[in-house]
C-alpha positions in Angstrom: 51.2 171.2 -114.3 50.2 167.9 -112.7 48.2 168.6 -109.5 49.4 167.0 -106.3 48.6 167.4 -102.7 51.9 169.2 -102.3 50.9 171.7 -105.0 47.9 172.5 -102.8 50.1 173.0 -99.8 50.0 169.7 -98.0 53.2 169.4 -95.8 55.1 167.1 -93.5 53.3 168.5 -90.4 49.9 167.5 -91.8 51.3 164.1 -92.9 52.4 163.4 -89.4 49.0 164.5 -87.9 47.2 162.2 -90.4 49.1 159.1 -89.3 49.1 159.9 -85.5 45.3 160.5 -85.5 44.3 157.5 -87.6 43.1 159.4 -90.6 45.3 157.5 -93.1 42.4 155.3 -94.1 40.7 158.5 -95.6 41.6 160.4 -98.7 42.9 164.0 -98.3 41.4 167.1 -99.8 41.4 170.9 -99.4 38.3 173.0 -99.3 38.4 175.4 -102.2 34.9 176.8 -102.1 32.3 177.1 -99.4 28.8 178.7 -99.8 26.2 178.2 -97.1 27.6 174.9 -95.9 28.0 173.6 -99.4 31.6 172.7 -100.1 33.9 172.0 -103.1 36.9 169.9 -102.1 40.0 169.6 -104.3 42.3 166.6 -104.1 45.0 165.1 -106.4 42.1 163.1 -108.0 40.0 166.1 -109.0 37.2 168.3 -107.5 34.3 167.0 -105.5 31.1 168.2 -103.9 31.5 167.7 -100.2 29.0 167.3 -97.3 29.6 166.8 -93.6 29.3 163.5 -91.8 26.5 163.7 -89.3 28.8 163.3 -86.3 31.0 166.3 -87.4 27.9 168.5 -87.9 26.2 167.6 -84.6 29.3 167.8 -82.3 30.3 171.2 -83.6 30.1 173.8 -80.8 30.0 176.8 -83.1 30.7 177.9 -86.7 34.5 177.8 -86.1 34.3 173.9 -86.0 32.9 173.7 -89.5 35.2 173.6 -92.6 36.2 176.8 -94.2 38.0 177.7 -97.4 41.7 176.7 -97.0 41.0 173.8 -94.6 42.5 170.4 -95.1 39.9 167.7 -94.6 39.7 163.9 -94.4 37.3 162.6 -97.0 35.8 159.5 -98.5 34.0 159.2 -101.9 30.5 157.8 -101.8 29.2 158.6 -105.3 30.7 159.9 -108.5 32.0 163.4 -107.8 30.8 163.5 -104.2 32.6 163.0 -100.9 31.8 162.9 -97.2 33.9 165.2 -95.0 34.9 163.2 -91.8 37.4 165.5 -90.1 39.1 168.9 -90.3 42.9 169.1 -89.9 44.4 171.6 -87.5 44.8 175.1 -88.9 48.2 176.9 -88.8 46.4 180.3 -89.3 42.8 181.6 -89.2 41.9 184.9 -90.8 38.8 186.1 -89.0 36.7 189.1 -88.2 33.6 190.0 -86.2 30.5 188.4 -87.8 28.4 191.1 -89.3 25.1 191.8 -87.5 25.8 189.6 -84.5 27.3 190.3 -81.1 30.3 188.3 -79.8 30.5 186.0 -82.9 33.5 185.4 -85.2 33.4 184.8 -88.9 36.2 182.9 -90.6 37.5 184.6 -93.8 39.9 181.8 -94.7 42.3 179.3 -93.0 45.9 178.1 -93.5 46.9 181.4 -95.1 50.5 182.5 -95.5 50.1 186.0 -97.0 47.2 188.4 -96.9 47.0 190.5 -100.1 45.2 193.7 -99.1 43.7 195.2 -102.2 42.8 198.9 -102.2 41.7 200.9 -105.2 43.5 204.2 -105.4 40.7 206.3 -107.0 37.9 206.2 -104.4 38.3 203.2 -102.1 41.7 204.0 -100.6 41.6 204.5 -96.9 44.7 204.1 -94.6 42.5 203.5 -91.5 40.8 200.6 -93.3 44.2 199.2 -94.4 45.3 199.2 -90.7 42.2 197.2 -89.9 43.2 194.5 -92.4 46.8 194.7 -91.1 45.5 194.0 -87.6 43.5 191.0 -88.8 46.5 189.6 -90.6 49.0 190.3 -87.7 46.6 188.7 -85.2 46.8 185.4 -87.2 50.6 185.7 -88.0 49.7 186.1 -91.7 52.2 188.3 -93.6 50.4 191.4 -94.9 51.1 192.9 -98.4 49.3 196.0 -99.8 48.2 196.0 -103.5 47.2 199.4 -104.8 44.8 198.7 -107.7 43.4 200.8 -110.6 46.5 202.9 -110.7 45.7 204.0 -114.3 42.8 206.1 -112.9 45.1 208.7 -111.2 48.1 210.6 -112.3 51.7 209.3 -111.7 52.5 212.1 -109.3 49.3 211.4 -107.3 50.3 207.8 -107.1 53.8 208.6 -106.0 52.4 210.8 -103.2 50.0 208.1 -102.1 52.7 205.5 -102.0 54.9 207.8 -99.9 52.1 208.4 -97.4 51.6 204.6 -97.1 55.3 203.9 -96.5 55.5 206.7 -93.9 52.6 205.4 -91.9 52.8 201.6 -92.6 56.6 201.1 -92.2 57.9 197.8 -93.6 54.7 196.7 -95.5 55.4 195.6 -99.1 53.5 197.7 -101.6 52.6 196.7 -105.2 50.9 199.1 -107.7 48.6 197.3 -110.1 46.7 198.3 -113.2 44.4 195.7 -114.6 43.6 197.9 -117.7 47.3 198.4 -118.6 48.5 195.1 -117.0 51.0 197.2 -115.0 52.6 195.7 -111.9 51.6 192.1 -112.6 55.1 190.9 -113.6 56.5 192.1 -110.2 53.6 190.6 -108.3 53.8 187.2 -110.0 57.6 187.0 -109.2 56.7 187.7 -105.5 54.2 184.8 -105.3 55.9 181.6 -104.2 55.1 178.0 -105.0 52.9 176.1 -102.5 52.3 179.3 -100.4 48.7 180.3 -99.9 47.6 184.0 -100.5 44.3 185.5 -99.6 42.8 188.5 -101.3 41.2 191.0 -98.9 39.4 194.1 -99.7 36.0 195.9 -100.3 33.6 195.2 -103.1 34.7 196.5 -106.5 38.4 197.1 -105.8 39.4 194.6 -108.5 40.2 191.4 -106.5 38.5 189.0 -109.0 40.1 190.8 -112.0 43.4 190.4 -110.2 42.8 186.7 -109.8 41.8 186.3 -113.4 44.9 188.2 -114.7 47.3 186.3 -112.5 45.9 182.9 -113.5 45.3 183.7 -117.2 41.8 182.3 -116.9 38.4 183.6 -115.8 37.7 182.0 -112.5 35.6 184.8 -111.2 33.2 186.9 -113.3 33.8 190.6 -113.2 31.5 193.5 -114.0 32.2 196.4 -116.4 33.7 199.6 -115.1 31.3 202.4 -114.3 32.2 205.6 -116.1 30.8 207.7 -113.3 32.4 206.1 -110.3 35.2 204.1 -111.9 34.2 201.0 -110.1 33.6 197.5 -111.3 30.3 195.9 -110.4 31.0 193.4 -107.7 30.0 189.8 -108.5 31.9 187.5 -106.2 29.5 186.0 -103.7 31.6 183.1 -102.2 35.1 182.2 -101.4 37.2 180.2 -103.8 40.8 178.7 -104.0 42.8 178.6 -107.2 46.2 177.1 -107.9 48.2 179.4 -110.2 50.5 178.1 -113.0 53.6 179.2 -111.0 52.4 177.0 -108.1 51.1 179.8 -105.9 47.7 179.2 -104.2 45.3 182.1 -104.3 42.0 182.6 -102.4 39.4 185.2 -103.5 36.8 186.5 -101.2 33.5 188.4 -101.4 34.1 192.1 -100.7 33.9 193.1 -97.0 31.9 196.2 -96.2 32.8 195.9 -92.5 36.1 194.8 -91.1 35.2 194.3 -87.5 38.1 193.4 -85.1 37.6 190.4 -82.9 40.4 188.9 -80.6 43.4 190.8 -81.9 45.6 191.9 -79.0 48.8 190.7 -80.7 47.6 192.0 -84.0 47.1 195.5 -82.6 50.6 195.5 -81.0 52.2 194.6 -84.3 50.1 197.0 -86.5 50.6 199.9 -84.2 54.1 199.1 -83.0 55.2 202.7 -82.8 52.4 203.5 -80.3 53.3 200.3 -78.4 57.0 201.4 -78.2 56.0 204.8 -77.0 53.6 203.3 -74.4 56.5 201.6 -72.7 57.7 205.1 -71.7 54.4 206.2 -70.2 54.6 207.2 -66.5 51.8 204.8 -65.5 51.6 201.2 -66.6 47.7 201.3 -66.9 47.9 204.5 -69.0 44.9 204.9 -71.3 46.8 207.3 -73.6 43.9 209.7 -73.5 44.4 212.4 -70.8 47.1 211.2 -68.3 50.1 213.5 -67.5 53.3 211.8 -68.4 51.8 209.9 -71.3 54.6 209.3 -73.9 52.0 208.7 -76.6 50.2 212.0 -76.1 53.6 213.8 -75.8 54.7 212.4 -79.2 51.4 213.6 -80.6 52.0 217.1 -79.3 55.5 217.1 -80.9 54.1 215.8 -84.3 56.2 212.6 -83.9 53.1 210.4 -84.2 50.5 210.5 -86.9 47.3 211.8 -85.4 45.1 209.7 -87.7 47.0 206.5 -86.8 46.5 207.3 -83.1 42.8 207.9 -83.5 42.4 204.7 -85.5 44.3 202.8 -82.8 42.0 204.1 -80.1 38.9 203.3 -82.1 40.0 199.7 -82.8 41.1 199.2 -79.2 37.6 200.3 -78.0 36.0 198.0 -80.6 38.2 195.0 -79.4 37.4 195.7 -75.7 33.6 195.8 -76.6 33.9 192.5 -78.5 35.7 190.9 -75.6 33.1 192.1 -73.0 30.3 190.9 -75.3 31.9 187.4 -75.5 32.3 187.3 -71.7 28.7 188.3 -71.2 27.5 185.7 -73.7 29.5 183.0 -71.9 27.9 184.0 -68.6 24.5 183.8 -70.1 25.2 180.4 -71.7 26.6 179.1 -68.3 23.5 180.4 -66.5 21.2 178.9 -69.0 23.0 175.5 -68.7 22.6 175.6 -64.9 18.9 176.4 -65.3 18.3 173.5 -67.6 20.3 171.1 -65.4 18.3 172.2 -62.4 15.0 171.8 -64.2 15.9 168.3 -65.4 17.0 167.4 -61.8 13.8 168.8 -60.4 11.7 166.8 -62.9 13.5 163.6 -62.0 13.1 164.1 -58.3 9.4 164.8 -58.6 8.4 161.7 -60.6 5.9 159.5 -59.1 
């Protein structure tokens, strides 16, 4: 298949933006790999090593202003196989989470994603609470979530059927695919689901089979995979960076390193969409500011008492809600400190100027 910008997902909206913002003198590319601010950019002319122009680097206010996998960028070639990145095009979606080990910081997972493929291994990794976290991240960015249950050959058919039933009861309306890389089961149905020029992002923990899934869908080994451990039935995780691959059927797939932590950042809309049953019940609470923890007349607690609401879903919602509120308060505190520091520096500079002889 001949590679074009359209195959990579370039559309009329981006074409209009390019002209209106004077970027038509630059070439166009999409970031397909990023590792510690080293980029690989793919265009209709091939793949290039990319580096940021100085102005873009020094005017960036935070990490969100830097290119990420999935971004469209304005580029110019300066040497064989090398390009300068001059600008980043607007993003129609940003999958993000709390940055690990930092307070009030956001990490971009990938941008311009249409569908999030949440991969969960059925043998040991599967956890509905974690799935709901991924759903919240997807819903917050208006990315369609799809659940892929991997390594289904490692459990009995009746166990798998029961697991799928539990998923469908708690996560109503979420498409579910059962995948076995060893037996190649489920790949035909998944391949039919993937559409041309749509971008799909693989999400999941280490060792759940994301790289194997990518390799099997593409028919080529883009990502190295480790052997399966006979003791824990897990592949050794090898992926250390994000990468974008165009499949033969025209679908665009992004693989990611496994995420040990799925911290929720700014996800108010995402929470409402993921836990829509709780939100619907909350509309019937006696008090508008009901915390759904101890108030009389709380419709959520009443549904819990009547076994009309899954207790695990409720507990997970409350945990994610507290996490979101903590993140928001941390961001506000950071902004206050930055503002205070800015005033202090401005005052010191002014004082120095006024006291010059």
